C-alpha positions in Angstrom: 2.3 -4.1 21.0 2.1 -8.1 19.9 4.8 -9.9 19.1 3.7 -11.2 15.3 3.5 -14.2 13.9 5.4 -15.1 10.3 3.2 -13.8 7.5 0.4 -12.5 9.8 -2.8 -11.7 8.8 -3.1 -8.2 9.3 -5.9 -5.5 7.2 -5.0 -2.3 5.2 -8.5 0.1 7.0 -8.6 3.8 6.6 -8.3 6.8 9.4 -11.1 9.1 9.4 -13.3 8.0 11.9 -13.2 8.2 15.7 -9.1 5.8 16.5 -10.5 3.8 18.7 -13.3 3.2 17.3 -12.0 2.5 14.1 -9.5 -0.3 15.7 -11.9 -1.8 17.9 -13.9 -2.6 14.9 -10.7 -4.0 12.9 -9.5 -5.6 16.0 -12.7 -7.4 15.9 -12.1 -9.4 12.6 -10.1 -10.9 13.7 -6.4 -9.7 12.9 -4.0 -8.0 15.7 -1.9 -5.6 12.7 -2.3 -3.4 10.1 -1.9 -0.7 7.9 -3.0 2.4 8.1 -4.7 4.9 5.1 -4.5 8.3 5.2 -6.6 11.0 3.5 -5.3 13.8 2.3 -7.9 15.8 4.5 -7.2 14.2 7.2 -5.5 16.8 10.0 -1.9 15.1 10.6 -1.5 17.4 13.7 0.3 16.3 16.9 -3.8 15.4 19.0 -4.9 13.2 16.1 -1.2 11.5 16.7 -1.8 11.4 20.4 -5.5 9.5 19.8 -4.6 7.1 17.1 -1.2 6.3 19.6 -3.4 5.7 22.5 -5.9 3.3 21.1 -3.5 0.9 19.2 -2.2 1.2 22.8 -5.2 0.1 24.5 -6.1 -2.0 21.9 -2.6 -3.6 21.6 -2.5 -3.9 17.6 0.4 -2.5 15.6 0.3 -1.0 12.6 3.3 -1.7 9.8 3.1 1.1 7.3 0.8 3.9 7.5 -0.1 4.8 3.9 -0.3 8.4 2.1 -3.3 9.3 -0.4 -3.6 12.8 -2.0 -5.7 15.4 -2.2 -6.8 15.2 -5.9 -6.1 11.4 -6.5 -9.3 9.6 -8.6 -9.0 6.0 -9.8 -11.0 6.4 -12.3 -9.7 4.7 -15.1 -6.4 4.0 -16.0 -5.6 7.8 -17.7 -7.1 9.2 -15.3 -4.9 7.4 -12.9 -2.5 9.1 -14.9 -3.0 12.3 -14.6 -3.9 12.7 -11.2 -1.7 10.4 -9.3 1.3 10.6 -6.5 3.7 12.6 -7.8 3.1 12.8 -11.7 1.4 15.6 -11.6 3.4 18.9 -11.3 0.9 20.8 -10.6 0.9 19.1 -7.0 4.6 18.1 -6.7 5.2 20.7 -3.9 2.1 20.3 -1.7 2.4 16.3 -1.7 6.0 16.6 -1.0 5.4 18.6 1.7 2.6 16.3 2.6 4.6 13.2 2.8 7.0 14.7 5.0 4.5 16.0 7.8 2.9 12.3 7.2 5.9 10.7 8.0 6.1 12.9 11.3 3.1 11.6 12.0 3.9 8.3 11.8 7.3 8.4 14.2 5.2 10.1 16.4 2.6 6.5 16.0 6.1 4.3 16.4 5.7 3.5 12.7 8.8 2.6 10.9 7.2 2.0 6.9 5.4 4.9 5.0 4.5 3.8 1.8 2.1 6.3 -0.9 1.8 5.5 -4.6 3.4 7.4 -6.3 2.6 6.8 -9.9 2.7 5.7 -13.6 7.1 6.3 -13.8 7.7 6.9 -17.5 9.8 3.8 -18.7 11.9 6.5 -20.7 15.0 7.7 -17.9 14.6 11.0 -19.6 11.8 12.4 -19.7 10.9 15.3 -17.3 8.3 14.1 -15.3 11.0 10.0 -14.3 13.1 13.1 -13.2 11.0 15.2 -10.9 9.8 11.7 -9.5 12.7 10.5 -8.8 14.1 13.3 -6.6 11.1 13.4 -5.0 11.5 9.9 -3.9 14.7 10.6 -2.9 13.8 13.8 -0.7 11.0 11.1 0.8 13.7 8.4 1.3 16.1 10.8 2.7 13.0 12.9 5.9 12.1 9.4 5.6 15.9 7.9 6.6 15.7 10.6 9.3 12.5 9.8 11.2 13.7 5.9 11.4 11.2 4.7 7.7 11.6 3.6 5.1 9.8 4.2 2.2 7.8 1.1 0.3 6.6 2.7 -3.1 2.9 0.3 -3.9 3.4 -2.2 -7.1 0.6 -2.0 -10.0 0.5 1.0 -12.3 4.0 0.1 -14.0 5.1 -4.0 -15.4 7.7 -4.8 -12.4 10.5 -4.7 -15.0 9.8 -1.0 -14.7 9.6 -0.8 -10.8 12.8 -2.6 -10.3 14.6 0.2 -12.6 13.1 2.6 -10.9 14.2 1.5 -7.7 18.1 1.3 -8.6 18.5 4.5 -9.8 16.5 6.2 -7.2 19.8 4.4 -4.9 17.8 5.1 -1.3 19.1 1.9 1.3 15.6 2.6 3.0 13.3 2.6 -0.4 11.1 -0.2 0.0 8.2 -2.2 -1.9 4.5 -3.0 -0.6 3.9 -5.4 -3.2 0.4 -5.5 -3.8 -0.8 -8.7 -6.8 -4.1 -7.5 -7.9 -3.6 -3.8 -8.9 -0.8 -6.3 -11.4 -4.1 -7.6 -12.7 -6.6 -4.4 -12.4 -4.0 -2.3 -14.5 -2.8 -5.0 -17.3 0.9 -5.2 -16.4 1.8 -8.3 -15.3 0.9 -11.6 -13.8 1.8 -10.6 -9.8 3.3 -14.1 -9.2 5.8 -13.0 -12.1 6.1 -10.0 -10.5 7.2 -10.3 -6.9 9.9 -12.7 -7.4 11.3 -10.0 -9.6 11.0 -7.2 -7.0 11.2 -10.1 -3.5 14.5 -8.8 -2.2 13.1 -5.2 -2.4 9.2 -6.2 -0.6 8.3 -5.0 2.7 4.7 -5.7 3.0 2.1 -7.1 0.7 -1.4 -6.1 0.6 -3.7 -9.2 -0.2 -6.3 -8.0 -2.7 -7.7 -10.0 -5.5 -9.3 -8.6 -8.6 -9.7 -9.8 -12.3 -8.8 -8.7 -15.1 -9.6 -4.9 -17.3 -11.1 -6.1 -21.1 -10.0 -6.2 -23.8 -12.2 -4.3 -25.8 -12.6 -0.8 -23.7 -9.0 1.0 -23.7 -7.7 2.2 -21.4 -10.1 0.9 -18.7 -8.8 -0.7 -14.9 -10.2 -4.3 -14.0 -12.3 -5.2 -11.5 -11.5 -6.4 -7.6 -13.3 -8.7 -6.0 -13.4 -10.7 -2.5 -10.1 -12.6 -1.7 -10.2 -15.7 -3.1 -12.5 -14.8 -6.0 -10.5 -12.9 -8.7 -7.1 -14.1 -10.9 -4.8 -13.9 -8.3 -4.9 -17.4 -7.1 -4.6 -17.4 -4.0 -3.1 -20.0 -3.0 0.1 -19.2 -5.1 0.8 -16.2 -4.2 1.0 -17.2 -0.8 3.4 -20.1 -1.2 5.2 -17.7 -3.4 5.2 -15.4 0.2 6.6 -18.5 1.5 9.3 -19.0 -1.2 10.9 -16.6 -1.0 11.4 -16.3 2.3 8.9 -13.0 3.1 7.2 -13.3 6.7 5.7 -9.9 7.7 2.2 -9.3 8.0 -0.9 -10.1 4.7 -2.6 -7.3 4.9 -6.5 -7.8 3.8 -7.7 -4.1 1.4 -10.7 -4.2 -0.2 -11.6 -1.2 -1.7 -15.7 -1.3 -2.0 -18.4 2.0 -1.1 -20.1 -0.7 1.2 -18.4 -0.7 4.6 -20.6 -3.5 5.8 -19.8 -5.6 3.0 -15.9 -4.6 3.0 -16.4 -5.8 6.4 -17.9 -9.2 5.3 -15.3 -10.2 2.3 -12.4 -9.2 4.8 -13.5 -11.6 7.0 -14.3 -14.2 4.3 -10.3 -13.0 3.8 -9.0 -13.5 7.2 -10.7 -17.2 7.1 -9.2 -18.1 3.2 -5.0 -16.5 4.8 -5.3 -18.5 7.7 -6.0 -21.0 6.9 -4.0 -21.4 3.1 -0.2 -20.3 5.6 -1.4 -23.2 7.8 
């Protein structure tokens, strides 16, 4: 696999189409690394792993993270996210824990050293049943991932930085890390992303380069709106400068979540160009 430069520009992309076609398309955007998202209905069998491993090797492309998404998750608005996403919903905990273990094994077969997901809105009350249940699930995932030689990264955004940091310390696992997404802090209205990055810096193993604007103040429960990189409220110059300041050297993985595939590719291509300028 290629040697990655400090702050290498990468892309967050998803399984679902043929592996070789997908990797070639992503590489055509001018990147040599990225993060792979795996939907809840994507097969995690040996044949699928072999197909992806062969495609990555053929294209000399490095995967730095595999991300879990789960069946039944819905990001329509904040209350829906609270009800459906991650490890919070009690009815799906056992299924999603099993799925995360399977993702860890699948990632190991690909040679990937980090797995990640959204665990959902973590309650601030450390005695809340949901808090206690999710803490135990995260510990179990960390222990399973550690046996596979992996870190487990929590995605930011659905709670303020200090809440995530308290939870992080309470889990108390050496291989627990953070995938920092600056736009999510804005989309969920949970805090200034640059300040949050400073708070969480010692634990950040990977980042998304994503942009967005704050939720409307007059619509309770609404989320902000994602924008192409450089067109939202994150301030990508500040973000990249802060990454350099805290000594972060791993890839910056562009994430763009829009339904139109061609628009997504165009927006990512523009983001690659922007980050190359800011990294210089």
